C-alpha positions in Angstrom: 23.3 5.5 -4.7 25.7 7.7 -2.8 25.6 8.8 0.8 24.5 12.2 -0.6 21.0 10.7 -1.2 20.4 10.3 2.5 17.6 12.6 3.7 16.2 13.1 0.2 12.4 12.7 -0.1 13.0 10.4 -3.1 15.5 8.1 -1.3 14.3 4.5 -0.7 15.8 1.3 0.4 16.4 -1.8 -1.6 17.6 -4.2 1.1 20.2 -2.3 3.0 21.2 -0.2 -0.1 19.8 3.3 -0.8 18.1 3.6 -4.1 16.2 6.5 -5.9 12.4 6.2 -6.0 12.0 9.3 -8.2 10.5 7.2 -11.0 8.0 5.5 -8.7 6.9 8.7 -7.1 6.9 11.1 -10.0 6.1 8.6 -12.8 9.0 9.8 -15.0 12.8 9.3 -15.2 15.1 11.4 -13.1 16.7 14.1 -15.4 20.1 13.7 -13.9 22.7 11.2 -12.6 22.3 10.0 -9.0 24.5 10.9 -6.1 26.6 14.1 -6.2 25.3 15.0 -9.7 21.6 14.8 -8.6 19.6 17.9 -9.4 16.3 16.8 -8.0 17.3 16.1 -4.4 14.8 17.6 -2.0 14.9 17.5 1.8 12.3 18.5 4.2 13.6 20.7 7.0 14.0 18.9 10.3 13.1 15.5 8.8 15.2 12.7 7.4 14.7 9.1 6.5 11.1 7.8 6.4 9.7 11.0 7.9 11.0 13.0 4.9 9.8 10.6 2.2 6.9 11.5 -0.1 4.0 9.4 0.9 2.0 7.5 -1.7 -1.6 8.6 -1.5 -4.7 6.6 -2.1 -8.4 7.3 -1.9 -9.5 6.4 1.7 -13.1 7.6 1.0 -13.4 5.0 -1.8 -11.7 2.4 0.5 -14.3 3.2 3.2 -17.2 2.8 0.7 -15.8 -0.5 -0.4 -15.4 -1.6 3.2 -19.0 -0.7 3.9 -20.0 -2.8 0.8 -18.3 -5.8 2.5 -15.2 -6.0 0.4 -12.1 -7.7 1.9 -8.8 -5.9 2.4 -7.2 -7.5 -0.7 -10.2 -6.4 -2.9 -10.1 -2.9 -1.5 -6.3 -2.7 -2.0 -6.6 -3.7 -5.6 -9.4 -1.1 -6.2 -7.6 1.8 -4.7 -4.0 1.0 -5.8 -2.6 0.3 -2.3 -0.9 -2.7 -0.7 -3.1 -5.1 1.3 -1.0 -4.4 4.4 -1.6 -0.6 3.9 -5.4 -1.2 3.8 -5.2 -3.4 6.8 -3.2 -0.9 8.8 -5.6 1.9 7.8 -8.6 -0.2 8.8 -7.0 -0.9 12.2 -6.2 2.8 12.7 -9.8 3.6 12.0 -10.9 0.8 14.4 -12.8 -1.1 11.7 -13.2 -4.8 12.0 -12.2 -7.1 9.2 -14.8 -8.1 6.7 -13.7 -11.7 7.1 -17.0 -12.2 8.9 -18.2 -12.8 5.4 -16.2 -15.9 5.4 -17.9 -19.1 6.5 -15.4 -21.7 7.8 -12.7 -20.2 5.6 -15.0 -20.1 2.5 -16.7 -17.1 1.0 -20.3 -17.1 2.2 -21.5 -15.4 -1.1 -20.1 -18.3 -3.2 -23.1 -20.6 -4.0 -20.8 -23.6 -4.4 -19.1 -23.2 -1.0 -22.1 -22.1 1.1 -24.1 -24.3 3.4 -25.7 -26.0 0.4 -22.3 -27.3 -0.7 -22.1 -28.8 -4.1 -19.8 -31.4 -2.8 -22.5 -33.1 -0.8 -23.0 -33.5 3.0 -21.6 -36.2 5.1 
């Protein structure tokens, strides 16, 4: 991508190179060439870079309901279409503790084979 893409709400980074995320954000191909021939470039006034980017949205209400049901960050992320790190950051912003308390010694407490009555026997 050309330097002309800087500041565009669709500009993203692939390593250190600028790339167009129009397809990921809009769900369809860009109707033009990139760079100087781009006809979809949009900039927000007074904002550039990450602040000007279109943010991907996900259902935080559904995530909260899943959190209350005891789901782990990875399970919540899969259900709402977000990255696990996004869910983790959201949970921390909301001052919610991790549901890893459901884990018993690194094993899921709700798994009958890995709970206290371990199928592997006791030593």
